[in-house]
TORNUTI-552124 format. One line per 10 residues: number of its first residue (from 1); their letters; for each residue x, y, z of C-alpha. Coordinates in nm, 3 decimals, padded with zeros to 5 digits. Layout:
N
NUM> A> X/Y/Z; ...
//
This chain:
404
1> MNPEQLEAWF> -01.270/-00.762/-05.208; -01.133/-00.936/-05.515; -00.893/-00.722/-05.745; -01.172/-00.601/-05.965; -01.383/-00.486/-05.666; -01.079/-00.321/-05.505; -00.998/-00.122/-05.823; -01.366/-00.021/-05.855; -01.362/00.100/-05.498; -01.055/00.317/-05.559
11> DSRIGLNFPK> -01.196/00.441/-05.886; -01.513/00.560/-05.711; -01.297/00.832/-05.556; -01.162/00.972/-05.885; -01.267/01.329/-05.924; -01.425/01.348/-05.575; -01.321/01.558/-05.271; -01.035/01.742/-05.440; -00.842/01.888/-05.139; -00.806/02.264/-05.090
21> DQQRFLQALD> -00.540/02.218/-04.817; -00.388/01.938/-04.618; -00.612/01.941/-04.313; -00.829/01.641/-04.404; -00.519/01.436/-04.495; -00.346/01.535/-04.167; -00.659/01.434/-03.970; -00.639/01.086/-04.145; -00.264/01.051/-04.067; -00.332/01.147/-03.706
31> LLGHPERDFA> -00.588/00.867/-03.673; -00.349/00.624/-03.835; -00.059/00.706/-03.602; 00.144/00.923/-03.849; 00.323/00.650/-04.050; 00.497/00.907/-04.258; 00.726/00.974/-03.957; 00.862/00.626/-03.959; 01.103/00.652/-04.257; 01.344/00.882/-04.433
41> SIQIGGTNGK> 01.212/01.040/-04.753; 01.311/01.217/-05.067; 01.053/01.431/-05.253; 01.062/01.461/-05.635; 00.869/01.749/-05.781; 00.859/01.934/-06.116; 00.653/01.947/-06.438; 00.814/01.669/-06.645; 01.080/01.412/-06.569; 00.968/01.309/-06.220
51> GSTQAFLGQI> 00.901/00.947/-06.306; 01.229/00.895/-06.494; 01.427/01.073/-06.225; 01.274/00.859/-05.961; 01.340/00.541/-06.165; 01.706/00.626/-06.192; 01.733/00.715/-05.827; 01.545/00.415/-05.710; 01.750/00.182/-05.911; 02.086/00.334/-05.784
61> LQDQGLKVGS> 01.986/00.322/-05.425; 01.829/-00.024/-05.442; 02.147/-00.156/-05.603; 02.353/-00.008/-05.323; 02.175/-00.254/-05.092; 01.901/-00.023/-04.953; 01.540/-00.098/-04.904; 01.368/00.165/-05.121; 01.002/00.254/-05.135; 00.866/00.440/-05.438
71> FTSPHLEDMR> 00.538/00.630/-05.469; 00.452/00.760/-05.817; 00.148/00.863/-06.027; -00.031/00.802/-06.250; -00.026/00.431/-06.319; -00.023/00.286/-06.670; -00.185/-00.058/-06.639; -00.210/-00.176/-06.276; -00.305/00.064/-06.003; -00.053/-00.098/-05.768
81> ERVRLNGALI> 00.223/00.051/-05.982; 00.181/00.359/-05.764; 00.339/00.193/-05.456; 00.652/-00.025/-05.490; 00.916/-00.176/-05.278; 01.253/-00.224/-05.450; 01.064/-00.213/-05.779; 00.800/-00.471/-05.687; 00.426/-00.375/-05.674; 00.262/-00.364/-05.337
91> PLADLQRILS> 00.110/-00.715/-05.285; -00.264/-00.738/-05.307; -00.295/-00.878/-04.953; -00.106/-00.575/-04.818; -00.323/-00.337/-05.012; -00.642/-00.491/-04.879; -00.516/-00.487/-04.523; -00.410/-00.127/-04.551; -00.737/-00.022/-04.710; -00.922/-00.174/-04.415
101> QIQQAEAQME> -00.712/00.043/-04.180; -00.789/00.357/-04.384; -01.158/00.282/-04.390; -01.162/00.252/-04.015; -00.987/00.590/-03.992; -01.231/00.751/-04.244; -01.524/00.638/-04.026; -01.396/00.865/-03.757; -01.302/01.165/-03.972; -01.499/01.490/-03.941
111> LGPLSYFELW> -01.370/01.643/-04.266; -01.508/01.372/-04.510; -01.346/01.091/-04.701; -01.016/01.109/-04.871; -00.961/01.191/-05.235; -00.816/00.937/-05.477; -00.471/01.076/-05.456; -00.483/01.112/-05.072; -00.595/00.745/-05.049; -00.289/00.624/-05.243
121> TCVAFLYFSK> -00.049/00.857/-05.052; -00.190/00.709/-04.734; -00.143/00.356/-04.874; 00.220/00.437/-04.954; 00.294/00.576/-04.616; 00.147/00.282/-04.422; 00.319/00.022/-04.654; 00.654/00.188/-04.626; 00.618/00.220/-04.247; 00.526/-00.153/-04.217
131> EAVDVALLEV> 00.817/-00.255/-04.443; 01.066/-00.028/-04.259; 01.213/00.113/-04.578; 01.549/00.283/-04.559; 01.419/00.563/-04.768; 01.097/00.641/-04.959; 01.100/00.827/-05.289; 00.784/01.036/-05.307; 00.668/01.183/-05.637; 00.475/01.501/-05.581
141> GLGGRQDATN> 00.130/01.479/-05.732; 00.026/01.839/-05.816; 00.231/02.141/-05.743; 00.387/02.088/-05.410; 00.286/02.344/-05.146; -00.044/02.178/-05.062; 00.025/01.835/-05.204; -00.057/01.535/-04.995; 00.304/01.411/-05.016; 00.425/01.741/-04.866
151> VVTSDLALIT> 00.339/01.641/-04.508; 00.679/01.474/-04.474; 00.999/01.638/-04.353; 01.228/01.516/-04.637; 01.607/01.495/-04.635; 01.622/01.599/-05.003; 01.385/01.771/-05.243; 01.433/01.751/-05.615; 01.273/01.975/-05.881; 01.317/01.827/-06.231
161> SIGLDHQEVL> 01.177/02.101/-06.452; 00.921/02.387/-06.469; 00.674/02.413/-06.752; 00.313/02.503/-06.820; 00.074/02.233/-06.705; -00.231/02.216/-06.478; -00.262/02.599/-06.502; -00.619/02.573/-06.370; -00.474/02.484/-06.029; -00.118/02.605/-06.024
171> GDSLEAIAWE> -00.143/02.942/-06.214; -00.095/03.072/-06.565; 00.279/03.170/-06.543; 00.600/02.982/-06.496; 00.666/03.196/-06.185; 00.339/03.095/-06.027; 00.396/02.732/-06.099; 00.751/02.752/-05.964; 00.625/02.906/-05.640; 00.382/02.629/-05.595
181> KAGVVNPNQI> 00.647/02.357/-05.657; 00.894/02.543/-05.434; 00.658/02.459/-05.138; 00.831/02.127/-05.095; 01.117/02.305/-04.927; 01.141/02.234/-04.554; 01.410/02.280/-04.280; 01.734/02.078/-04.272; 01.696/01.976/-04.637; 01.914/01.975/-04.945
191> LLLGPLQADL> 01.740/02.126/-05.255; 01.850/01.986/-05.586; 01.730/02.161/-05.913; 01.732/02.035/-06.268; 01.801/02.266/-06.565; 01.552/02.540/-06.465; 01.510/02.869/-06.643; 01.750/03.125/-06.492; 01.476/03.368/-06.394; 01.307/03.099/-06.178
201> LPIFEAEAAP> 01.612/03.011/-05.971; 01.555/03.303/-05.722; 01.210/03.162/-05.634; 01.361/02.839/-05.508; 01.660/03.009/-05.341; 01.424/03.243/-05.151; 01.224/02.949/-05.026; 01.540/02.775/-04.899; 01.719/03.085/-04.762; 01.524/03.117/-04.428
211> YGNPVYQYGR> 01.632/02.762/-04.337; 01.991/02.802/-04.458; 01.944/02.505/-04.687; 02.199/02.437/-04.959; 02.067/02.460/-05.318; 02.248/02.278/-05.603; 02.150/02.336/-05.964; 02.221/02.124/-06.279; 02.480/02.299/-06.506; 02.610/02.515/-06.220
221> DFVWQAGSFE> 02.692/02.268/-05.938; 02.678/01.936/-06.111; 02.688/01.836/-06.479; 02.655/01.549/-06.716; 02.872/01.565/-07.022; 02.989/01.302/-07.273; 02.892/01.015/-07.048; 03.049/01.157/-06.737; 02.891/01.303/-06.424; 03.080/01.561/-06.214
231> TEDFHLDQLE> 03.029/01.765/-05.897; 03.264/01.925/-05.663; 03.345/01.612/-05.458; 03.238/01.331/-05.685; 03.316/01.220/-06.036; 03.201/00.919/-06.241; 03.266/00.842/-06.607; 03.179/00.565/-06.866; 02.809/00.609/-06.797; 02.537/00.474/-07.027
241> LGLLGDFQQE> 02.163/00.504/-06.975; 01.888/00.254/-07.013; 01.635/00.527/-07.114; 01.621/00.687/-07.456; 01.646/01.060/-07.531; 01.932/01.301/-07.470; 01.711/01.485/-07.211; 01.742/01.174/-06.990; 02.100/01.278/-06.919; 01.963/01.571/-06.705
251> NAALALMAAH> 01.725/01.340/-06.523; 02.010/01.080/-06.452; 02.237/01.361/-06.337; 01.980/01.493/-06.091; 01.919/01.140/-05.968; 02.287/01.069/-05.934; 02.339/01.400/-05.746; 02.055/01.291/-05.518; 02.197/00.952/-05.453; 02.540/01.092/-05.377
261> SWMTLQSLAL> 02.390/01.358/-05.148; 02.170/01.113/-04.962; 02.444/00.851/-04.917; 02.680/01.121/-04.785; 02.422/01.220/-04.531; 02.424/00.858/-04.413; 02.809/00.853/-04.404; 02.803/00.607/-04.689; 02.969/00.609/-05.031; 02.836/00.505/-05.369
271> NPVQVRSSLS> 02.990/00.199/-05.544; 03.092/00.337/-05.888; 03.080/00.001/-06.055; 02.729/-00.067/-05.931; 02.614/00.283/-06.030; 02.720/00.226/-06.392; 02.520/-00.098/-06.389; 02.220/00.067/-06.235; 02.195/00.353/-06.484; 02.232/00.118/-06.780
281> RVSWPGRLEE> 01.951/-00.113/-06.663; 01.685/00.144/-06.573; 01.347/00.106/-06.744; 01.042/00.328/-06.719; 00.737/00.209/-06.919; 00.551/00.451/-07.138; 00.833/00.712/-07.151; 01.002/00.696/-07.488; 00.975/00.322/-07.460; 01.050/00.121/-07.774
291> VRPGVYLDGA> 00.793/-00.161/-07.736; 00.856/-00.308/-08.074; 01.131/-00.223/-08.335; 01.058/00.132/-08.449; 00.743/00.169/-08.238; 00.771/00.400/-07.945; 00.533/00.490/-07.658; 00.578/00.827/-07.489; 00.340/00.990/-07.242; 00.415/01.344/-07.359
301> HNVPAMERLV> 00.102/01.518/-07.220; 00.210/01.889/-07.238; 00.399/02.113/-07.467; 00.739/02.091/-07.286; 00.725/01.709/-07.302; 00.630/01.731/-07.679; 00.941/01.951/-07.738; 01.163/01.680/-07.598; 00.988/01.416/-07.805; 01.034/01.625/-08.122
311> AFVQAHNWAD> 01.399/01.674/-08.038; 01.444/01.300/-08.021; 01.268/01.252/-08.367; 01.471/01.534/-08.529; 01.800/01.387/-08.397; 01.730/01.068/-08.600; 01.639/01.254/-08.921; 01.349/01.024/-08.992; 01.182/01.114/-09.323; 00.828/00.991/-09.263
321> PIFLLGFLPR> 00.734/00.929/-08.899; 00.380/00.850/-08.798; 00.218/00.992/-08.481; -00.077/00.827/-08.320; -00.222/01.076/-08.079; -00.451/01.024/-07.775; -00.551/01.342/-07.593; -00.761/01.413/-07.287; -01.014/01.690/-07.333; -00.888/01.888/-07.037
331> KNYPDMLVYL> -00.536/01.914/-07.165; -00.380/02.182/-07.388; -00.397/01.957/-07.695; -00.428/02.235/-07.961; -00.087/02.382/-07.861; 00.064/02.035/-07.848; -00.065/01.959/-08.195; 00.048/02.286/-08.344; 00.398/02.235/-08.204; 00.424/01.880/-08.353
341> QTHLPQADFY> 00.289/01.987/-08.698; 00.512/02.295/-08.713; 00.836/02.115/-08.619; 00.768/01.783/-08.793; 00.596/01.879/-09.126; 00.706/01.548/-09.277; 00.505/01.347/-09.028; 00.156/01.195/-09.061; -00.075/01.251/-08.765; -00.382/01.044/-08.660
351> LVPFEGGLKD> -00.612/01.083/-08.366; -00.676/00.762/-08.176; -01.005/00.749/-07.982; -00.983/00.590/-07.639; -01.190/00.571/-07.321; -01.219/00.925/-07.173; -01.020/01.080/-07.466; -01.100/01.305/-07.760; -01.285/01.138/-08.036; -01.338/01.423/-08.280
361> GLSLGLELLE> -01.051/01.429/-08.532; -01.217/01.671/-08.769; -01.216/01.966/-08.537; -00.837/01.926/-08.512; -00.791/01.857/-08.886; -00.674/01.506/-08.807; -00.777/01.180/-08.956; -00.939/00.949/-08.702; -00.778/00.609/-08.675; -01.075/00.383/-08.673
371> KDLVSFIGTE> -00.901/00.051/-08.762; -00.739/-00.170/-08.499; -00.423/00.010/-08.374; -00.211/-00.318/-08.362; -00.313/-00.407/-08.713; -00.238/-00.051/-08.840; 00.115/-00.069/-08.689; 00.169/-00.401/-08.871; 00.089/-00.241/-09.212; 00.333/00.050/-09.146
381> ARRPIFITGS> 00.624/-00.158/-09.019; 00.875/00.026/-09.229; 00.804/00.372/-09.081; 00.882/00.489/-08.727; 00.568/00.519/-08.517; 00.521/00.736/-08.215; 00.224/00.672/-07.994; 00.187/00.969/-07.760; -00.029/01.191/-07.553; -00.215/01.111/-07.231
391> LHFIGQVRKG> -00.058/00.863/-06.999; -00.409/00.709/-06.966; -00.403/00.654/-07.341; -00.045/00.511/-07.324; -00.154/00.265/-07.056; -00.450/00.137/-07.258; -00.243/00.099/-07.574; 00.064/-00.059/-07.402; -00.138/-00.343/-07.267; -00.252/-00.445/-07.615
401> LISE> 00.093/-00.403/-07.773; 00.278/-00.598/-07.511; 00.026/-00.886/-07.506; 00.039/-00.937/-07.889
//
């Protein structure tokens, strides 16, 4: 298959065969020889901040001389972004070879073909096995307890944050969502928690307690303050981050705690000079990314993410920002819009139609941006512009902005 045919084949699985449990995926892995058992792994779960935390952690470990596999979702522009080795996308030849293996396994499966996410998780496992990675960073797809990534026995599990998202699957309360995400806990594992709500902490501690696993939480066991990271047995100062937003300090602290914990498990120590360089060079496209002077892309696709974006805008005291919004119909866009309009009354808001997104601005009281987005940005060069909403929207827009 050529690249276009390959992408079309993967896309044919979108929305099909959503798994109710892990049985089908486990059957596939059994037929493929359980590649997930060939490498060490770190799981990264949570509502928001998973991608940024993984980017920090991957850069740190890679720069320490390790061979690091990264599995993440969704992608922005190229589907191969989901599977990387030391930051590089999985080569097309490897993807085609692995797909052939999966198709042969599917032909023998009794429980039906894999879902889109299961397919990509399988690709990641097979690729990381072939490349003999030192460690694989696995971003949890949805929840955790029944997620396809949760078939591994990981050395560390990270939970970045808990917020309301995907309630139709995970539940309508923060407690229900936390319980689902706590399902990544397994024996002989270190559990690292970001700045979670205090009343959710017992949910994770209860999950870890039967195994006697240690639990470390941001703000209690490790902190980031004024450019310094500190935990009981490790301190590092003069730190600068390559990602914008004060909230990235929490993600960086979680990643740094994970790097320190994992290296300690291997009887290794972090090189402080290299860590400083790693954190300052991290990039993560589409997450508060300044693609042009004063033009920011941010895939804030739920209310907690919008809260962090608003905090960034307020911290700069901009008088007249512009927001170009792209929402998916299934998301809680009314609450996101209300939050934006309430906290940024000085801003102008436009709805941008895109493939698969909302196209009716009138129902939201928004002006529909019908002119070319790049041309519009050019006419408003003096004002800060925030392009935000669905990551699918961000991916479509970013391609046009970067190519201009």
